[in-house]
MITI-212658 format. One record per residue (C-alpha): residue in one letter; x, y, z. Coordinates in steps of 0.2 Angstrom, whole numbers, plus 5000, padded with zeros to 4 digits. Each point is the difference from the previous one (the first is absolute). Layout:
REM residues N
AXYZ;...
***
This chain:
REM residues 420
M500348084932;A498950075014;R501350135003;N499950064982;K498250004999;L499250175005;A499149995017;L498650094993;L499749854989;G500349875014;G501949995001;E501050025016;K500350175007;A501850074998;V499850095017;P499449875013;D498750055012;G500750065017;L501750054992;M499750195001;K500150085017;S499050155005;W500650185001;P500650085011;P501149895011;V499450035018;D501149955015;Q500350045018;T500750174996;D498350064994;R499149925014;D501250085013;L499850174993;I498150004999;L499849925017;G501250125007;S498950154995;L498549915007;D500949975017;R500450185000;K498250054997;E500650104985;Y498750004986;T500250164990;Y501650104999;G501249905011;T501849935001;N500049894985;Y499150134989;K501350145004;L501549884998;L499349934984;E500050184992;R501750035006;E500749834994;F499150024983;S500950164997;E501749935005;W499649854988;L499650114986;G501550125003;I499150165003;S500250135013;T498250065002;P498849905010;S498849874991;V498150005004;F499249845002;C498250014994;N498649884997;S500349964981;G501150044985;T498550094993;A499950115015;A501950034998;L499750054982;H498750125004;M501150085013;A501350024987;V498850094988;V499550125014;A501850035006;C500550054982;G498650135000;C498949924987;G498250065000;V498650064990;G500550054982;D501649905001;E500549854989;V501249865005;I500849884987;A499949825003;P500249834990;A498549934991;Y500449835007;T500149995019;W498949965015;P498550125002;S500750075016;S501450084991;V498850134992;T498449995011;C501150085013;C499950154988;L498150004999;H499950005019;H500750185000;N499250074984;V501549974989;I499849944982;P501149854995;V500850014983;F500549834993;V501649964990;D500249834992;I501249875006;E501649934991;W499949824995;S501749955007;T499850065018;M498150015002;N500350175008;I499650174994;D500750054983;V501250145006;D500250064982;R498150044999;I499950105016;E500450174993;A498649994987;A498849985014;I500550155010;T498950165000;P500050165010;R499049915013;T501249865003;K500650005018;A500849835003;I500549834992;I499649845009;A501449874996;V499349835003;H501449875003;L498849864993;H500349825006;G501550065009;L501050064985;P500650185002;V499550134987;N501550104992;M500150135014;D501450094990;A498850044986;I498650045013;G501150125009;R500650094984;I498250034994;A499450055018;K501450135001;K499750074983;H498250025002;K500150045019;L498949855005;L500049905016;V500349815000;I499049885010;E500749825000;D498749865002;C501149875008;C498549895006;Q500749854992;A501950054999;H500749985018;G501949984998;A500150034981;T501450114994;F500450114986;K501950034998;G500349935017;Q498850115009;K498349945007;V498450064992;G499150125012;T501550115002;F499950094983;G498450105000;D499250135011;C498949875008;A499849824999;A498749865006;F500349825005;S498649875003;C500049865014;N498549924993;H499949815001;N500849984983;K501550115002;L501749945005;M499950095016;C498349945006;A499050065015;G498349944993;E499750194996;G501050155002;G501150124992;F501450135001;F500050184995;V501850084998;A500550174994;A501650094995;N499950135013;E499150055016;R498950124991;L499249874988;L500049885015;G498950125010;L498850034986;G499749824997;K499749965018;T498550125000;L499049864993;W500849875012;Y499050075014;F498550125001;G500850144989;E501150085012;N501949995002;R500049955018;P500849835003;P498949885010;S501349995014;E499750185005;D498750065012;G498950165000;D498850094988;F500350004982;H499350074984;T499449914984;Y500850094985;G499349894986;M499149844996;G500749855009;W499749824995;M500649925016;Y501349894991;R500849935015;S500349815003;T500049915017;E501349945011;L499749824997;V500150024981;A501650095003;S500749865011;F499749884986;A500850124987;R501550035011;A500349815002;Q499949984981;L501150154996;A501449905010;K499949864987;L499750104985;D501850004993;G500049815002;Y498449984991;I500750114985;A501549894999;T499049845000;I498850074987;A501550064989;E500749825000;N498449914997;A499550134986;G501849984992;R499849824999;F498350004993;H500550144987;E501449894994;L498949844999;V498750084989;A501350094988;D499549884986;C498249985004;P499050014984;H498950164997;L500550075017;V500650185002;R501050025016;P500150165010;Q501650114997;V501050095013;P501050144992;D501850045005;G500250105016;M498349935007;V499749875013;T498349935001;N499349925016;W498949884989;Y498450055009;N499049934986;Y500949894987;T499050054985;V500149924983;R499250034983;F499549874987;D500450034981;M498349994994;A500550034982;A501149845000;L498649915009;G498850044986;H498850105012;A500450184996;H498250034997;E499449945017;P501550025011;A499150025017;A498949854997;F501449894996;R501150075014;N498649955012;K500149824993;I501949995003;V499750075018;D498749875003;A501149864994;L501550075011;R498850005015;A499549824997;E501849965001;G500150075017;V500750174996;Q499350155009;T500050134987;G498750124993;V499650164990;W500650145012;Q499050144991;G498949964985;W499950184992;P500950165000;V499550125014;P499250144988;K498849864994;M499249985017;T498350065003;V500450155011;F501150084987;Q498949964985;A498550075010;R501050145007;N499049995016;G501149975015;Y498950045015;G498450074992;K499450134989;G501549984988;C501350055013;P501550035000;W499950034981;S498550115001;C500850105015;Q501150084986;T499549974983;E501550074991;S500949835002;R499449874989;P501449874998;D499949864987;Y499449845007;S499649914984;P500649825002;A500750014982;S501350135006;F500949865011;P500349864988;V501549935010;A499149995016;Q498549914991;K501249884992;H500849965017;A498449985009;D499449884987;C501449885000;H500849995017;T500049905016;G500950035016;M500649905015;T500050085017;F500349865012;P500849854992;L501850075000;R499950075018;P500649925016;P499749885008;N500049934983;G501749954992;L500849954984;E499049834999;L498450104998;A500850124987;E500649854990;R498349915001;V499150164994;A501250024986;E499649824995;A498150055000;F500450144988;H500949904988;K498749865001;V498550124997;L500850114986;G500849844992;N498249944998;A499150164996;D499349934985;K498949895011;L499250145009;
***
């Protein structure tokens, strides 16, 4: 009976303490590369940094160099600048994403215009994009949320029709594919993150990639001090614009390079674990599993589920009851939580329209006044109110045993939802 009684009410945990191992796996490969940089006294732009940039381009399958920077947020900002977005321009983005997907626009006096998401994929609703386009629109930011690709055929058609540029936010989407092609290779520019949570972890860090050398050079002006001169060259140089000094360090790059060598193995293990969990919770009551449309391959960065609040009898208070479910799952030993509790346009910076003082960037050009009313993004709000996600339980070094125990916890909690 103890296995059937909720741990929140004194029962035995479905996931025993100590079963889940921490992310990321670190072994002698990581130690050797990091210590090698220290032994060579390379601390900034050294051997592993340069090899990492080359190897990431090879892994991604692009001919242009990649640029390793200090975060995915920095890479997104570099992409905005590379695409020529500036004062008076608008960029379209999904209403539900991480704030960095759009604060990168504010950094350069660009106004985000939000589009609601579609329920099935949690990604931007491509059928609503054209209605948001104005004469000021410069680009579309396609966020491959939780590792699931956006429909890049649709994005490409819209961008071509309206002569827009495409920025891919791949910060969570390493290795995800659309029709067999890796994300990050469709748009004009793309950004990847190497934050601690990401499938390619370096603690912090990111990659900026571009479709051609011209865009690459424009983005790199933020990477250093505003000039185009690479740090490996000597001599005098001019600063042509504002630089943000977005470089990383040799030691971080060494860690990232070691993790890149293991990335494909990580993705394969996660796919196996997620596939098993996905199968086991197929009949879990009141649970809405994530969908993966035909032609798309997710990397399962964050396995995100929704709860059927109407069936649970809590449609009038979805977020509050969702929180009770999450608390019960955590009591069972499941590491899960609300990834983002509200749509991005509902956040204070957009409601106040005051990014960095005196109403900027909105007051810097007053003709653009996009709709940030929360009521305009009902799907994003519904999703925010009834979801929970798992970032680490399905990742190596964890295996199928943990996936099965976590599935048991979901069945246990949702089977006893009336007791919450």
